N, C-alpha and C positions, 0 to 999 in steps of 0.2 A: 618224253621229249617232244618238242614241237618241230616238225619239219616242214620246209617249203612245199606246197602244193604243187604237183605236177610241174616243178622247175621255176614257180613264181618267185621273184624276189621277196625277201622277207623285211618288214619294217616293224621296229618296236616304239610304241608310242609311250611316252613317260609324262604323265600330268604334273601341273604345279601343285603349289600350296593350296589347302582349303578344298580342293578339288577331288575327284576320283576319276576311274577309268570311264564313268558314265559321260563324260565332256566329250569323249570322242565319237558319241553316237551318230551324228550327222556326218562326220568325217570319214568315218571306215567305209561305209559304202561308196564312197568317192574314190578312195584308194583301192579297194577290191576291183571296182569296175575299170580301173587303168591297170590291172595285172598284178597287185600286190598281195602278199599273203601278210596279213596284219596280226600282230600281237599286242596285246595292252597289259598293263601291270597295275595292280593298287599299291600306293605307296603308304605304308602304315604310319607315318607321321601326321597324315589328314584323317583325324578319326572324330566321330561323334561321342566316343566312351572316354570320359575324363580321367579314367584311370590309366588309359594308354599312354605311353611316354617314348615313343619310338624316336629316335633321332635320325640324322642325316645318314650316319653310318649304317643303321638299320635299313633305310631307304636303300642305300647303295648296295646291300647284300641282297636285297629283293632284287634289284635290278640285275646283279651278276647272276644270282640264280636263275633268273629268266633267260639272260643271254646264253648260259651254259646249256639251256634247255633246248636252244634253237639249232638245228642241224644245218649248217651251211652259213652263208654270209649274210650279214644283216645291217641294216641302215637304222639308226637310232634317231627318232624325233623326240627333242626334250622342250618342254614348254616353261616358261618362266623358272620357278623354284627347281623343277625338275633337271634343270641344266647342272644344277650342283651335285646329287648323288649319280648323275650319269657321268660327269667328268670324273667323280671318283671311282665308280665301278667299271668303266671302259677301259680305264688305263691298263688293266691286266687281262682284258679279254682278248682272244685271238681270233675272233670271228666278225669283229665289227669294221665293216668298209668305211663308214662316214657316220659322223655326228651332225646333225642338223639341229641348231638352237634356234628356236622360235621365241623371240622376245624374251631370251632366256639369260640366266646368270653364267656367263662364260668365265669362270673364275679361276684364278691361280693357286698354287699351293700356299698355304696357311691363311687363304680366305675364308670368311664366312658371312653370312648376311648380315648377322649382328655387327661385324667388324667393318662392314661397308656403311653402317648407319650412322657413324661418326657421333656415337653417344645417345642416339635418338631411341634407340631400341635396347631394353633391359636384355641382358644375357642369362642363361641359367640352364641347369639340367631337368628342372621341373616346370610344370605350368604349361598353358597354353595361348596362343594368339588367336583372339575372336577374329570372325569374319569381318574384312574391312568395312567401313561405313560406306553406305550408297554402292554396293557391288554393282547394282544393275547400270549404275553410270561409268564407273571407274574399271570394272573388269569387262562389261558386256555392253559398252555404249553403243555400239553399232550393231548389235544383234536384234533381231526383231522382238517386240516388247514381250510377246507370249514366250519365246523361247528364253529370253533374258530372265524372266520371272520364275520359270521352272528351273533355270540353272541356279538362281539365288537361293531358292528353297532347298536346294541339294548341297549346298556348302556346308563344311563343317569346319570346327576349330583346327588349328595347327599347331603341334607341339613346339614350344619355344626352344627346346633341345635342337630341332632339326636346323633351326636358324643359328645356333650358336657353336655347332661343331666344324672346325675348320677341314679343309682339303688336306688330304696327305698324299694323294696321287693327282696326276693332271693329265687326263687324256688326250686332249687336243694338241698336245706337244708331240704325242707320236701317232695319232689316228687323224687322218683327214678331217676338216671341219667346216661346215658352211653356216651362216647366219642369216636369219631372216629378220629383219627389222620391221616392226610393226607401226606405220608414221603416225596413226592417231591414238597411239597408245597414251591413257591417261593415269597409268598406275606405275609403269616403268617407262620414263622418259625417253624419245626417240634418241635424244643427243647420249645418254647413257648407253643404249644399246649400241648405236654406232662406234661409240668408244671399245666396248666389248668385241664388236665385231671385227675389229682390227687383229684380233687374234686368230681369225678364221682365214681359210685360203680364198674363199670366195663369199660375197654377202649379196643379199637380194632385199628388195623393198616390197612391201604390201600396202596398199591404202586401207588400212584396217586398224581397229581397236585392238586391245590386247588378246582377244580369243577369236582369231580368223577361222578356226575349226568350227565356230558355231555362226559366223557372220559371212563367211565366204569359204566354205568347205569346198567348193570344186575348184577356185581358183588357188587355193592352198594345194589341194591334191595335184593339180597340173603343174604348180611350180616343182613340188618335191618329185614328181615323175620326171620331169624334164632336167632338173639337176642330178638325179640320179641314172640318167640315160637309159630309163626302163622303156 
């Protein structure tokens, strides 16, 4: 079981599609410097192994297991696709104080990412989605070039199943939530983020691209710390 260290508040970081917990490497020290006890999770739907076929429900089970292992109250930060399994998993958790959606999908019951694509994306229980074209531009556009290149090399395919499975539980209807709109995001349009942010109690804005944990980790950590009242 993971416990908060010396009474420090706990935060669980949940990455998006094609990523892994490695994406938080620059961000975690900024959080710990501000008094957080940080926990990360690896979503199985993002995998370099073509035989892996984990879906959104598998990701949600991993998130829920992690939440169950944290003793005390926890804030959950969900990035991009990570908002979907977090919304599913946190609905029945008893220790989540707040969900922070970071340029994330804050969807409703019955929604899936394939369902939002209006026929532009094929659904299915097998197969993978390759890394998006020009990730250095679309995912890491405002990240320093060396860091963007390093992050691009670590991206892996994402299971199609994870984008196909619909939500059957919706945490933000019972758990307080906040939304951070990334104003220069080139892969998840800010207007779409703003529409989803209406489902949160509070919303904030950062002048960043899709990955502020790499481009402005200190500013993101400060915002989350202020938001949580830590």
